[in-house]
DRENTI-590673 format. One line per 5 residues: their letters; for each residue y, z, x of N, C-alpha, C. Coordinates in pm, 1 decimal, always signed. Example, Ala and Ser with C-alpha at 12.3 -4.5 7.8 and 13.67 -1.06 7.14 Angstrom:
BEGIN
as = -569.0/+780.0/+1319.0/-450.0/+780.0/+1230.0/-330.0/+780.0/+1320.0; -225.0/+708.0/+1285.0/-106.0/+714.0/+1367.0/+3.0/+787.0/+1290.0
//
This chain:
BEGIN
lpgtt = +12062.5/+9462.5/+14938.5/+12035.9/+9432.4/+14792.6/+12064.3/+9578.7/+14719.6; +12170.9/+9598.7/+14580.7/+12156.8/+9723.3/+14541.0/+12051.5/+9766.6/+14459.3; +12073.3/+9898.9/+14468.3/+11962.1/+9978.6/+14405.4/+11795.0/+9955.7/+14459.6; +11823.1/+9903.1/+14570.2/+11666.2/+9908.7/+14702.3/+11649.8/+10046.3/+14775.5; +11534.8/+10077.1/+14772.8/+11539.0/+10212.4/+14862.0/+11359.0/+10194.6/+14958.2
plqfs = +11384.5/+10184.0/+15057.8/+11526.7/+10220.8/+15181.1/+11628.2/+10045.2/+15155.8; +11735.3/+10063.9/+15173.2/+11849.0/+9990.8/+15140.8/+11782.1/+9825.0/+15196.6; +11767.7/+9758.2/+15163.3/+11708.6/+9585.1/+15165.8/+11830.3/+9506.4/+15158.1; +11801.1/+9413.3/+15258.2/+11916.2/+9290.7/+15280.8/+11818.6/+9174.0/+15259.4; +11898.1/+9088.8/+15232.7/+11857.7/+8957.8/+15231.3/+11951.4/+8867.0/+15303.9
qnvyt = +11882.6/+8751.8/+15366.6/+11948.9/+8645.7/+15432.9/+11951.0/+8522.1/+15388.3; +12097.0/+8501.1/+15316.0/+12103.3/+8406.3/+15219.8/+12092.0/+8275.9/+15267.5; +12183.9/+8270.4/+15403.5/+12169.6/+8123.2/+15460.2/+11989.3/+8065.0/+15523.2; +11948.3/+8172.5/+15588.6/+11830.4/+8127.2/+15658.8/+11734.0/+8096.9/+15506.6; +11732.5/+8177.2/+15407.4/+11663.0/+8157.9/+15293.2/+11674.6/+8062.2/+15237.8
atlls = +11786.1/+7971.6/+15209.3/+11836.3/+7872.2/+15151.2/+11757.8/+7728.5/+15236.9; +11763.9/+7773.0/+15415.6/+11744.7/+7649.5/+15461.1/+11581.2/+7673.3/+15454.2; +11529.7/+7783.7/+15426.7/+11334.4/+7790.9/+15410.1/+11304.4/+7726.8/+15280.9; +11425.1/+7735.1/+15169.6/+11367.8/+7645.9/+15056.3/+11384.5/+7497.3/+15052.7; +11517.4/+7476.1/+15156.7/+11524.0/+7330.8/+15133.8/+11338.6/+7261.0/+15226.2
qigka = +11311.6/+7316.2/+15307.1/+11188.9/+7268.7/+15377.0/+11073.4/+7322.1/+15298.2; +11064.3/+7402.2/+15256.9/+10915.1/+7402.7/+15124.7/+10925.4/+7288.6/+15072.0; +11072.3/+7240.8/+14997.8/+11068.7/+7141.9/+14882.1/+11016.6/+6976.1/+14966.6; +11082.2/+6994.5/+15075.1/+11063.9/+6893.0/+15141.7/+10876.7/+6847.7/+15176.6; +10826.8/+6974.3/+15222.0/+10713.6/+6948.3/+15286.9/+10613.8/+6966.0/+15163.3
ndail = +10642.5/+7013.5/+15059.3/+10554.6/+7010.3/+14936.9/+10594.8/+6966.1/+14821.7; +10678.4/+6860.6/+14837.1/+10739.9/+6747.6/+14722.8/+10616.9/+6693.3/+14631.0; +10534.3/+6657.3/+14731.5/+10394.2/+6579.8/+14613.9/+10354.9/+6703.8/+14510.6; +10364.0/+6813.1/+14528.3/+10285.2/+6895.6/+14444.8/+10387.4/+6949.2/+14360.3; +10529.9/+7000.5/+14448.4/+10608.4/+7042.1/+14380.7/+10702.4/+6974.6/+14251.1
sahtv = +10708.1/+6820.0/+14257.2/+10729.9/+6772.5/+14181.6/+10721.2/+6711.0/+14011.8; +10536.1/+6747.5/+14067.8/+10473.5/+6761.4/+13956.4/+10455.3/+6861.4/+13857.5; +10527.1/+6940.7/+13879.4/+10528.9/+7052.9/+13801.5/+10680.4/+7109.7/+13770.1; +10713.0/+7176.2/+13652.5/+10821.0/+7213.8/+13593.9/+10814.5/+7384.8/+13593.4; +10925.3/+7393.2/+13579.1/+10943.7/+7566.6/+13528.9/+10876.5/+7595.0/+13445.9
kqtht = +10782.6/+7680.1/+13416.2/+10719.4/+7703.1/+13288.1/+10732.1/+7894.5/+13287.3; +10800.2/+7945.5/+13378.9/+10804.4/+8123.7/+13319.6/+10953.8/+8128.6/+13307.7; +10944.0/+8264.0/+13270.5/+11125.3/+8286.3/+13244.7/+11184.6/+8362.4/+13372.1; +11258.0/+8354.5/+13414.9/+11345.0/+8442.0/+13536.4/+11466.2/+8426.6/+13503.2; +11561.0/+8528.2/+13546.5/+11680.5/+8576.6/+13581.1/+11720.1/+8549.0/+13709.8
lpipi = +11806.4/+8442.2/+13682.8/+11858.7/+8379.4/+13788.3/+12036.2/+8399.6/+13786.9; +12102.5/+8402.7/+13909.3/+12240.9/+8361.5/+13872.0/+12325.1/+8238.3/+13859.3; +12218.4/+8143.9/+13858.8/+12282.7/+8004.8/+13796.7/+12178.4/+7947.4/+13687.3; +12229.9/+7863.2/+13624.8/+12108.4/+7828.7/+13491.7/+12039.6/+7715.8/+13571.0; +11955.5/+7718.6/+13516.9/+11841.7/+7596.1/+13527.3/+11828.6/+7495.2/+13405.4
ppntt = +11877.3/+7414.2/+13423.0/+11848.7/+7321.5/+13332.1/+11669.6/+7288.7/+13256.4; +11643.4/+7266.8/+13123.7/+11523.6/+7258.1/+13093.0/+11426.4/+7138.5/+13184.7; +11339.9/+7154.8/+13191.0/+11210.3/+7065.3/+13221.7/+11259.7/+7058.8/+13421.3; +11297.2/+7141.5/+13469.3/+11350.6/+7140.3/+13626.5/+11206.8/+7112.7/+13691.9; +11199.8/+7045.2/+13765.3/+11085.2/+7045.7/+13848.3/+11059.4/+7183.3/+13967.8
ltrla = +10976.9/+7201.6/+13997.9/+10984.1/+7284.6/+14116.8/+11048.5/+7251.6/+14236.8; +11050.6/+7141.0/+14310.5/+11135.0/+7084.2/+14363.6/+11259.4/+7084.3/+14366.8; +11327.7/+7032.1/+14249.4/+11434.0/+7077.6/+14217.0/+11536.7/+7192.0/+14200.9; +11411.3/+7307.2/+14181.6/+11430.1/+7444.8/+14157.6/+11448.7/+7461.4/+14335.0; +11376.9/+7454.6/+14418.2/+11409.5/+7474.9/+14565.7/+11522.1/+7419.8/+14591.3
elgar = +11559.0/+7280.8/+14576.3/+11699.7/+7229.0/+14629.9/+11805.4/+7306.0/+14569.0; +11806.5/+7334.7/+14427.4/+11922.7/+7405.9/+14393.5/+11934.0/+7550.5/+14487.1; +11825.1/+7654.4/+14514.7/+11872.4/+7722.0/+14615.7/+11896.5/+7726.1/+14726.2; +11889.9/+7577.1/+14799.5/+11915.0/+7519.6/+14935.9/+12004.8/+7525.1/+14915.0; +12106.9/+7466.8/+14801.2/+12221.1/+7437.6/+14806.3/+12339.5/+7561.4/+14760.1
dpeaa = +12262.6/+7659.5/+14716.6/+12354.3/+7762.2/+14696.3/+12273.5/+7875.5/+14773.9; +12343.8/+7932.4/+14876.7/+12261.3/+8041.0/+14950.3/+12268.5/+8183.0/+14875.5; +12392.8/+8187.0/+14779.0/+12396.6/+8293.6/+14698.7/+12299.5/+8346.9/+14625.2; +12231.7/+8234.0/+14549.5/+12134.5/+8223.4/+14462.9/+11973.8/+8195.3/+14551.1; +11995.9/+8129.7/+14660.2/+11872.6/+8148.8/+14757.1/+11775.6/+8262.8/+14711.7
wpifq = +11796.4/+8397.4/+14738.7/+11661.6/+8470.9/+14718.9/+11601.4/+8484.4/+14586.8; +11695.7/+8511.6/+14507.1/+11606.5/+8528.7/+14357.6/+11574.1/+8367.1/+14309.5; +11614.3/+8238.1/+14375.7/+11548.7/+8141.3/+14338.7/+11388.6/+8160.3/+14415.2; +11398.9/+8193.9/+14532.5/+11281.0/+8238.9/+14628.9/+11168.2/+8296.4/+14560.9; +11220.3/+8412.3/+14480.4/+11120.5/+8486.4/+14422.6/+11091.9/+8388.5/+14295.5
alwke = +11161.5/+8301.8/+14262.8/+11076.2/+8264.4/+14129.3/+11030.9/+8145.1/+14132.9; +11045.0/+8107.0/+14255.0/+10958.1/+7996.8/+14309.8/+10831.5/+8030.6/+14329.5; +10852.0/+8119.0/+14412.8/+10710.2/+8231.0/+14447.4/+10585.9/+8228.5/+14334.1; +10648.1/+8307.7/+14234.7/+10612.4/+8353.0/+14081.2/+10505.7/+8233.3/+14026.4; +10612.2/+8057.4/+14031.4/+10568.7/+7987.7/+13961.9/+10430.7/+7915.7/+14055.3
itadg = +10453.5/+7919.0/+14185.6/+10345.3/+7870.4/+14282.2/+10237.2/+7943.1/+14272.2; +10258.2/+8119.1/+14236.7/+10128.3/+8162.8/+14261.4/+10065.3/+8185.5/+14102.1; +10113.0/+8115.7/+14012.2/+10066.7/+8107.9/+13857.1/+9913.5/+8068.3/+13859.6; +9818.0/+8069.4/+13739.2/+9747.6/+8012.2/+13755.9/+9714.2/+7872.4/+13753.5; +9646.8/+7806.9/+13808.3/+9617.6/+7679.7/+13846.7/+9733.0/+7588.4/+13940.7
fppil = +9774.5/+7675.7/+13983.0/+9815.6/+7621.4/+14136.6/+9720.4/+7620.7/+14253.8; +9727.2/+7528.4/+14387.1/+9652.0/+7554.8/+14481.3/+9671.6/+7662.1/+14583.6; +9561.8/+7699.8/+14689.1/+9601.1/+7816.2/+14772.8/+9746.4/+7775.3/+14849.6; +9767.6/+7889.6/+14895.8/+9881.6/+7877.4/+14987.9/+9851.5/+7885.0/+15121.9; +9931.2/+7830.8/+15232.1/+9957.3/+7891.5/+15372.0/+10066.0/+7957.1/+15339.5
laadg = +10035.5/+8041.1/+15383.5/+10151.9/+8153.8/+15436.0/+10202.9/+8194.9/+15601.2; +10273.0/+8091.4/+15665.8/+10235.1/+8110.6/+15770.1/+10412.6/+8164.0/+15882.4; +10407.9/+8228.6/+15993.4/+10530.1/+8230.1/+16065.8/+10502.7/+8222.4/+16230.4; +10622.1/+8227.5/+16263.0/+10545.3/+8217.5/+16417.8/+10672.9/+8372.0/+16486.0; +10637.0/+8377.7/+16570.8/+10759.1/+8493.6/+16680.4/+10707.0/+8619.3/+16562.5
lnhmm = +10590.8/+8686.0/+16539.1/+10581.8/+8799.6/+16493.4/+10658.1/+8925.0/+16525.2; +10654.3/+8930.8/+16643.0/+10709.0/+9042.1/+16732.7/+10846.6/+9071.2/+16658.1; +10929.8/+8921.6/+16634.3/+11071.3/+8997.7/+16613.3/+11023.7/+9040.5/+16439.5; +10949.7/+9053.6/+16375.7/+10929.8/+9106.1/+16245.9/+10874.0/+9234.8/+16289.3; +10850.4/+9275.8/+16372.8/+10774.6/+9405.4/+16412.1/+10905.4/+9523.3/+16498.9
tfsay = +10973.2/+9512.7/+16453.3/+11076.3/+9605.7/+16548.1/+11231.0/+9577.2/+16456.6; +11337.7/+9659.4/+16533.0/+11419.4/+9671.6/+16454.5/+11531.9/+9494.0/+16481.0; +11607.8/+9502.4/+16385.4/+11639.0/+9356.4/+16440.7/+11801.2/+9363.3/+16469.1; +11862.0/+9233.0/+16493.6/+11986.7/+9247.0/+16536.5/+12109.4/+9324.9/+16424.5; +12075.3/+9324.3/+16276.7/+12191.4/+9343.8/+16192.1/+12200.2/+9479.5/+16151.4
rapdf = +12307.4/+9495.9/+16119.2/+12339.1/+9666.2/+16119.2/+12394.7/+9671.6/+15984.4; +12347.1/+9813.9/+15914.6/+12403.2/+9835.3/+15769.2/+12517.4/+9890.7/+15757.7; +12577.4/+9879.1/+15678.8/+12718.4/+9908.6/+15661.5/+12748.5/+10070.1/+15698.3; +12660.8/+10174.9/+15776.2/+12658.6/+10252.0/+15842.5/+12711.6/+10259.3/+15959.6; +12631.6/+10106.4/+16025.1/+12621.9/+10054.1/+16127.5/+12508.8/+10092.4/+16207.5
sqvha = +12416.2/+10146.8/+16128.9/+12266.6/+10201.9/+16144.1/+12236.5/+10065.8/+16187.5; +12104.3/+10073.4/+16288.5/+11975.5/+9940.1/+16288.5/+11937.3/+9924.3/+16183.2; +11911.5/+9761.8/+16144.2/+11847.8/+9718.8/+16012.8/+11687.3/+9705.4/+16056.9; +11594.9/+9786.0/+16020.3/+11428.5/+9741.8/+16085.8/+11442.2/+9593.1/+16027.0; +11373.8/+9528.4/+16078.7/+11306.6/+9380.4/+16032.3/+11242.4/+9388.1/+15883.5
hdlvl = +11136.8/+9525.9/+15847.9/+11068.5/+9522.3/+15745.6/+11211.6/+9542.5/+15609.5; +11366.0/+9583.7/+15595.8/+11407.7/+9602.0/+15544.2/+11491.4/+9454.7/+15516.5; +11446.8/+9356.9/+15575.6/+11516.9/+9216.7/+15525.1/+11373.7/+9175.0/+15432.0; +11449.4/+9124.7/+15308.1/+11371.0/+9098.0/+15189.0/+11288.1/+8994.2/+15206.0; +11314.7/+8895.2/+15326.7/+11196.2/+8771.8/+15317.9/+11101.8/+8830.2/+15437.1
vkhfv = +11162.0/+8881.6/+15544.7/+11039.3/+8943.3/+15612.0/+10947.0/+9060.3/+15533.5; +10983.8/+9127.8/+15479.4/+10937.1/+9174.3/+15394.2/+10829.2/+9137.8/+15311.1; +10863.8/+9030.9/+15255.0/+10761.1/+8953.4/+15197.8/+10626.0/+8895.2/+15252.9; +10692.6/+8862.2/+15387.9/+10562.0/+8827.9/+15431.7/+10495.5/+8906.5/+15506.7; +10543.4/+9046.5/+15550.5/+10441.2/+9133.1/+15596.2/+10367.5/+9237.4/+15496.9
dhisg = +10417.5/+9203.1/+15373.4/+10357.1/+9263.1/+15241.2/+10206.0/+9180.4/+15237.3; +10187.7/+9058.8/+15284.4/+10126.0/+8980.4/+15247.5/+10009.7/+8994.2/+15360.4; +10093.2/+8987.2/+15474.8/+10009.9/+8997.5/+15619.9/+9930.4/+9154.0/+15605.5; +9977.1/+9235.0/+15584.3/+9912.9/+9341.2/+15558.7/+9815.6/+9361.8/+15468.6; +9787.9/+9302.8/+15329.2/+9698.1/+9327.7/+15233.3/+9771.5/+9396.7/+15117.6
aktlp = +9890.2/+9439.4/+15130.0/+9979.6/+9494.7/+15017.4/+9966.9/+9413.2/+14915.4; +9991.8/+9276.5/+14923.2/+9993.2/+9190.6/+14839.9/+9935.8/+9103.8/+14866.2; +9883.4/+9002.7/+14772.5/+9778.5/+8903.5/+14760.7/+9787.6/+8758.3/+14731.4; +9712.0/+8694.0/+14769.9/+9745.3/+8526.7/+14747.0/+9649.2/+8506.3/+14598.0; +9696.8/+8558.5/+14470.5/+9643.7/+8541.9/+14353.7/+9553.4/+8400.9/+14328.4
nggav = +9558.0/+8235.8/+14401.2/+9493.4/+8154.4/+14419.6/+9442.6/+8139.9/+14547.1; +9430.3/+8221.1/+14627.6/+9366.6/+8228.2/+14734.0/+9475.6/+8129.0/+14859.9; +9408.1/+8126.1/+15009.3/+9510.8/+8071.4/+15070.7/+9493.9/+8161.4/+15213.8; +9577.9/+8134.5/+15297.6/+9581.9/+8203.1/+15411.3/+9706.0/+8264.7/+15432.6; +9765.0/+8370.3/+15532.9/+9838.6/+8439.0/+15581.0/+9813.9/+8426.6/+15700.0
vaatt = +9897.3/+8354.0/+15787.4/+9870.2/+8347.2/+15946.7/+10016.4/+8367.3/+16046.2; +10006.6/+8449.9/+16133.6/+10103.7/+8492.2/+16206.6/+10058.2/+8482.1/+16343.8; +10177.8/+8426.3/+16407.8/+10151.3/+8362.6/+16583.4/+10243.7/+8431.2/+16670.6; +10176.4/+8474.4/+16768.1/+10278.1/+8566.2/+16919.2/+10227.2/+8521.1/+17043.0; +10332.6/+8545.8/+17099.7/+10290.7/+8525.5/+17270.9/+10285.0/+8644.3/+17351.4
sgnip = +10268.3/+8654.7/+17493.0/+10329.3/+8747.2/+17557.1/+10430.9/+8754.8/+17647.8; +10490.1/+8628.7/+17643.4/+10605.3/+8631.1/+17700.9/+10723.4/+8552.8/+17638.6; +10837.4/+8605.9/+17665.8/+10967.0/+8589.2/+17585.6/+10965.2/+8624.4/+17477.3; +10914.8/+8742.3/+17434.9/+10931.6/+8834.8/+17314.7/+11010.1/+9001.5/+17324.8; +11086.3/+9022.8/+17219.0/+11111.5/+9141.2/+17230.5/+11029.6/+9266.7/+17227.3
kteam = +11054.1/+9376.6/+17305.0/+10997.2/+9499.8/+17308.2/+10894.2/+9523.8/+17190.4; +10758.7/+9563.3/+17165.4/+10726.1/+9609.0/+17035.4/+10608.9/+9654.1/+17096.6; +10620.5/+9788.5/+17097.4/+10517.7/+9902.5/+17167.9/+10444.5/+9934.1/+17027.9; +10466.1/+9927.6/+16924.1/+10384.4/+9957.4/+16793.3/+10291.0/+9848.2/+16770.3; +10363.8/+9761.5/+16780.7/+10241.3/+9591.5/+16755.5/+10145.3/+9592.0/+16871.6
nlafq = +10179.0/+9618.9/+16978.9/+10108.6/+9630.8/+17075.4/+9972.9/+9699.4/+17108.3; +10031.9/+9835.7/+17035.3/+9923.2/+9939.1/+17026.1/+9815.9/+9915.9/+16907.9; +9862.8/+9873.8/+16789.5/+9816.0/+9807.4/+16706.4/+9713.7/+9722.3/+16703.2; +9736.1/+9626.2/+16797.2/+9645.9/+9479.4/+16840.9/+9531.3/+9586.8/+16914.1; +9574.0/+9668.0/+17006.8/+9465.3/+9728.3/+17106.9/+9366.2/+9826.5/+17007.5
qiqek = +9398.4/+9877.3/+16911.7/+9345.3/+9938.7/+16843.5/+9250.5/+9873.5/+16760.0; +9276.0/+9753.3/+16742.0/+9153.4/+9671.2/+16654.4/+9078.0/+9613.5/+16729.3; +9112.7/+9580.3/+16897.2/+9030.8/+9526.0/+16947.4/+8909.6/+9619.5/+16978.3; +8979.2/+9785.0/+17029.1/+8859.9/+9873.1/+17065.2/+8776.6/+9881.9/+16943.2; +8835.0/+9926.8/+16803.1/+8739.8/+9919.1/+16699.7/+8656.9/+9777.7/+16697.3
aageq = +8665.8/+9689.3/+16745.4/+8560.4/+9572.7/+16723.3/+8467.4/+9578.6/+16849.5; +8467.9/+9633.9/+16933.3/+8426.1/+9655.9/+17040.8/+8331.1/+9766.4/+17046.9; +8364.2/+9848.6/+16958.0/+8286.2/+10007.1/+16952.0/+8347.1/+10109.4/+17045.1; +8460.6/+10087.0/+17099.9/+8527.9/+10179.7/+17187.8/+8629.2/+10266.1/+17111.5; +8662.6/+10368.9/+17216.4/+8752.2/+10488.6/+17153.9/+8847.9/+10453.9/+17150.1
vtlps = +8918.9/+10452.0/+17028.6/+9034.0/+10407.8/+16987.0/+9184.1/+10493.5/+17048.2; +9253.3/+10416.7/+17110.1/+9369.9/+10468.8/+17189.0/+9468.2/+10509.1/+17069.2; +9496.9/+10664.8/+17114.2/+9637.6/+10711.9/+17000.9/+9712.5/+10664.0/+17091.2; +9845.9/+10728.8/+16965.8/+9995.0/+10706.4/+17002.0/+10035.8/+10793.9/+17119.1; +10100.7/+10763.0/+17220.0/+10136.3/+10851.4/+17318.9/+10239.6/+10954.2/+17226.1
pwvvt = +10231.9/+11062.5/+17305.1/+10308.7/+11186.2/+17228.1/+10434.4/+11166.2/+17284.0; +10490.3/+11111.3/+17360.9/+10597.8/+11093.6/+17463.3/+10694.6/+10910.1/+17417.0; +10625.5/+10852.2/+17356.6/+10663.1/+10750.3/+17299.1/+10690.3/+10725.7/+17134.9; +10807.0/+10713.2/+17073.4/+10819.3/+10677.9/+16955.4/+10743.5/+10562.6/+16891.5; +10660.3/+10643.4/+16784.9/+10564.9/+10462.8/+16716.4/+10587.3/+10460.1/+16624.4
dgrvm = +10640.8/+10324.6/+16568.6/+10686.9/+10289.3/+16430.2/+10603.1/+10265.4/+16356.7; +10559.3/+10387.3/+16256.5/+10468.4/+10381.0/+16177.3/+10471.3/+10287.2/+16068.7; +10600.2/+10194.2/+16021.9/+10602.9/+10104.5/+15971.2/+10514.9/+9988.2/+16021.7; +10520.8/+9949.4/+16137.8/+10452.5/+9825.5/+16215.2/+10300.5/+9862.7/+16194.3; +10283.4/+10004.9/+16276.3/+10102.0/+10036.2/+16248.7/+10069.6/+10015.7/+16123.2
eslkn = +10128.9/+10049.5/+16006.2/+10032.0/+10053.6/+15925.9/+10033.9/+9916.0/+15876.0; +10150.0/+9806.7/+15890.1/+10142.3/+9688.5/+15866.5/+10041.0/+9609.5/+15916.7; +9998.9/+9641.0/+16058.4/+9913.6/+9565.4/+16092.3/+9747.5/+9608.4/+16119.2; +9726.3/+9727.9/+16084.9/+9595.5/+9787.8/+16070.5/+9474.2/+9720.4/+16041.3; +9482.4/+9671.0/+15953.1/+9384.7/+9570.2/+15852.1/+9368.5/+9422.9/+15883.3
vdlms = +9458.2/+9383.6/+16009.1/+9471.2/+9219.4/+16040.6/+9348.8/+9170.1/+16138.5; +9297.6/+9064.8/+16129.8/+9199.8/+9010.0/+16208.5/+9294.2/+8926.3/+16312.5; +9248.8/+8948.8/+16436.2/+9293.7/+8914.9/+16585.6/+9227.8/+8769.2/+16588.6; +9289.4/+8677.0/+16703.3/+9212.6/+8568.3/+16720.1/+9314.0/+8544.8/+16876.8; +9256.6/+8537.0/+16945.6/+9325.5/+8550.9/+17077.9/+9278.8/+8400.3/+17133.2
lkglt = +9412.0/+8296.3/+17181.2/+9398.4/+8192.7/+17199.3/+9432.6/+8161.8/+17373.0; +9373.7/+8112.6/+17435.1/+9405.0/+8099.2/+17557.0/+9412.3/+7925.0/+17606.3; +9484.5/+7928.8/+17750.9/+9483.3/+7759.9/+17796.2/+9350.4/+7706.6/+17824.0; +9396.1/+7605.8/+17856.8/+9283.4/+7490.6/+17881.4/+9209.0/+7517.3/+18016.9; +9084.7/+7526.3/+18069.8/+9066.0/+7569.9/+18190.2/+9116.5/+7421.6/+18268.9
ktear = +9085.1/+7408.0/+18400.2/+9109.2/+7299.8/+18465.0/+9028.1/+7170.5/+18427.4; +8911.9/+7247.0/+18433.9/+8822.4/+7133.8/+18363.1/+8849.7/+7033.9/+18269.7; +8899.0/+7136.6/+18159.8/+8920.9/+7072.5/+18032.8/+9066.8/+7015.8/+18047.3; +9152.4/+7067.2/+18098.4/+9259.5/+7009.7/+18122.2/+9268.4/+6862.9/+18195.5; +9155.8/+6833.4/+18308.6/+9150.6/+6690.1/+18386.1/+9054.8/+6602.8/+18249.3
glmey = +8989.6/+6646.4/+18180.4/+8932.9/+6563.9/+18068.5/+9031.7/+6528.5/+17967.8; +9104.4/+6621.0/+17963.6/+9220.2/+6511.1/+17826.0/+9317.2/+6450.9/+17920.4; +9384.8/+6459.1/+18031.4/+9415.7/+6393.9/+18105.9/+9343.1/+6239.5/+18126.4; +9297.2/+6269.8/+18156.4/+9146.5/+6155.6/+18165.3/+9175.1/+6061.7/+18025.7; +9168.3/+6119.8/+17927.0/+9181.6/+6057.3/+17790.1/+9281.0/+5976.8/+17780.6
waasg = +9460.6/+6053.9/+17801.5/+9524.6/+5985.5/+17818.2/+9537.3/+5893.9/+17850.2; +9507.3/+5926.0/+18027.5/+9535.0/+5766.8/+18101.5/+9406.9/+5651.8/+18060.3; +9300.6/+5681.0/+17998.9/+9225.7/+5583.5/+17949.9/+9297.8/+5483.0/+17840.1; +9355.5/+5597.2/+17760.3/+9458.8/+5558.5/+17637.4/+9541.6/+5459.6/+17656.8; +9604.2/+5472.3/+17800.7/+9728.9/+5398.7/+17842.5/+9844.9/+5478.0/+17814.7
vlrea = +9823.8/+5581.0/+17786.3/+9958.4/+5690.2/+17780.9/+10010.0/+5758.5/+17911.8; +9911.6/+5767.1/+18006.7/+9923.5/+5839.1/+18126.2/+9925.6/+5743.6/+18208.8; +10033.6/+5737.9/+18283.5/+10019.4/+5601.4/+18377.9/+10034.8/+5702.2/+18552.2; +9904.3/+5752.0/+18590.2/+9910.3/+5767.1/+18685.4/+9790.4/+5826.7/+18720.3; +9743.1/+5835.8/+18860.1/+9625.6/+5863.9/+18879.2/+9555.1/+6041.9/+18830.8
vders = +9423.2/+6039.3/+18787.6/+9426.4/+6207.6/+18747.1/+9315.0/+6216.6/+18879.9; +9402.1/+6313.3/+18947.8/+9305.7/+6364.9/+19043.7/+9312.5/+6503.3/+19052.1; +9221.3/+6574.4/+19167.5/+9253.3/+6711.9/+19193.8/+9384.0/+6735.8/+19160.5; +9465.4/+6691.8/+19248.2/+9622.2/+6747.4/+19282.8/+9693.1/+6703.5/+19185.8; +9667.3/+6628.9/+19113.8/+9749.5/+6625.0/+18965.7/+9725.9/+6714.9/+18855.7
vaekw = +9596.5/+6710.2/+18859.1/+9556.4/+6829.3/+18744.2/+9581.9/+6964.9/+18764.2; +9601.1/+6963.0/+18920.4/+9631.2/+7138.5/+18935.6/+9765.7/+7180.0/+18929.9; +9818.0/+7054.9/+18969.1/+9996.4/+7066.4/+18955.0/+10050.2/+7069.1/+18793.4; +9974.5/+6983.7/+18728.6/+10016.2/+7014.2/+18586.0/+9937.6/+7118.0/+18519.6; +9846.2/+7177.4/+18539.4/+9795.4/+7283.0/+18482.2/+9876.1/+7420.9/+18530.6
svagn = +9898.4/+7423.1/+18658.7/+9982.3/+7519.3/+18695.6/+10125.2/+7535.1/+18634.8; +10198.8/+7420.8/+18641.2/+10325.5/+7447.9/+18544.3/+10312.2/+7470.0/+18414.5; +10237.5/+7409.1/+18351.9/+10183.9/+7465.1/+18198.7/+10155.1/+7586.0/+18190.5; +10175.4/+7709.8/+18267.7/+10140.8/+7809.9/+18235.5/+9971.9/+7856.6/+18253.1; +9920.3/+7783.2/+18313.7/+9790.4/+7792.6/+18319.6/+9718.0/+7756.4/+18233.3
gvvge = +9767.7/+7635.1/+18154.3/+9665.1/+7531.7/+18074.1/+9720.3/+7540.5/+17925.9; +9873.1/+7572.8/+17930.7/+9917.9/+7587.4/+17764.0/+9914.6/+7397.2/+17743.1; +9837.8/+7351.8/+17615.8/+9794.0/+7213.4/+17584.6/+9967.3/+7141.5/+17559.2; +10068.0/+7203.1/+17520.3/+10155.1/+7116.1/+17457.8/+10257.8/+7143.6/+17647.9; +10232.6/+7221.5/+17714.6/+10321.5/+7223.7/+17811.2/+10274.2/+7100.8/+17957.6
iarga = +10136.7/+7092.4/+17923.4/+10074.9/+6975.1/+17981.9/+10102.0/+6849.3/+17948.9; +10124.1/+6815.8/+17815.7/+10171.8/+6698.3/+17759.0/+10295.5/+6678.0/+17805.9; +10393.7/+6800.0/+17791.7/+10542.0/+6789.3/+17815.1/+10538.5/+6743.5/+17951.8; +10449.3/+6791.6/+18047.0/+10504.2/+6750.6/+18228.5/+10405.4/+6618.5/+18248.5; +10294.5/+6590.2/+18157.7/+10210.5/+6464.7/+18190.8/+10284.8/+6337.9/+18091.8
lkmri = +10309.0/+6324.1/+17977.2/+10371.0/+6221.2/+17922.5/+10505.5/+6228.4/+17956.5; +10577.8/+6287.0/+17958.0/+10743.5/+6267.3/+17941.3/+10760.6/+6103.4/+18026.4; +10877.8/+6083.3/+17923.3/+10892.1/+5938.4/+18009.5/+10923.6/+5937.9/+18164.1; +10910.3/+5843.0/+18255.0/+10963.3/+5811.6/+18363.6/+11023.8/+5678.8/+18367.4; +11143.0/+5707.3/+18423.6/+11212.7/+5585.9/+18425.8/+11226.0/+5552.6/+18598.0
va = +11195.8/+5411.3/+18636.0/+11221.8/+5371.8/+18779.7/+11309.8/+5260.3/+18790.7; +11442.8/+5308.2/+18883.3/+11559.4/+5221.6/+18915.0/+11487.5/+5077.9/+18959.1
//
């Protein structure tokens, strides 16, 4: 994006896809409101355009997607609109360098992707939701890019909450200050898998409901629980409820 410092980049196709999903998921609200504010957009917007239609226009024209996303966000954060849930999965991918390259072939930091920056600004508290709502991000400990700064930021948050001495960045490891700064004020909630007892209760419920057609005993519970990464609910369901065809 010309004129930005540091140089920032838009993900046009990704933003267009996101606008499409936003329009579909929130049609009941967006279709009841029209564009009220003045926006500088690369395409003409007819009078009385609904916000659903605005999202559709951005979805159809990737080159206009980012300006339209900005316009839509400005509209839905105006007075009188309901609270917003702003959520993202795979937070690790936002807290490191991206796979993109700048014109000088240097790596582009994820925070220099404007859509990512939009989310990071809100989860860090740099920007707020005027009508209230929640900013939620999810991550996992497996199959993720290496993010030393994010791990350290979370460790420091947990240590502060426990009244323990806060671990300082290692002088031997390059610490991403942008990541540390963006995460220093977040609230953490650790989610764990079910215990074997909880998994058995869930499987017995499925069996009683008729959706699980096998005996629920210690052996079957232990098998499903172990294969499901020590009790990940979705994986237990995948393993227990998958269709079985007997010839």
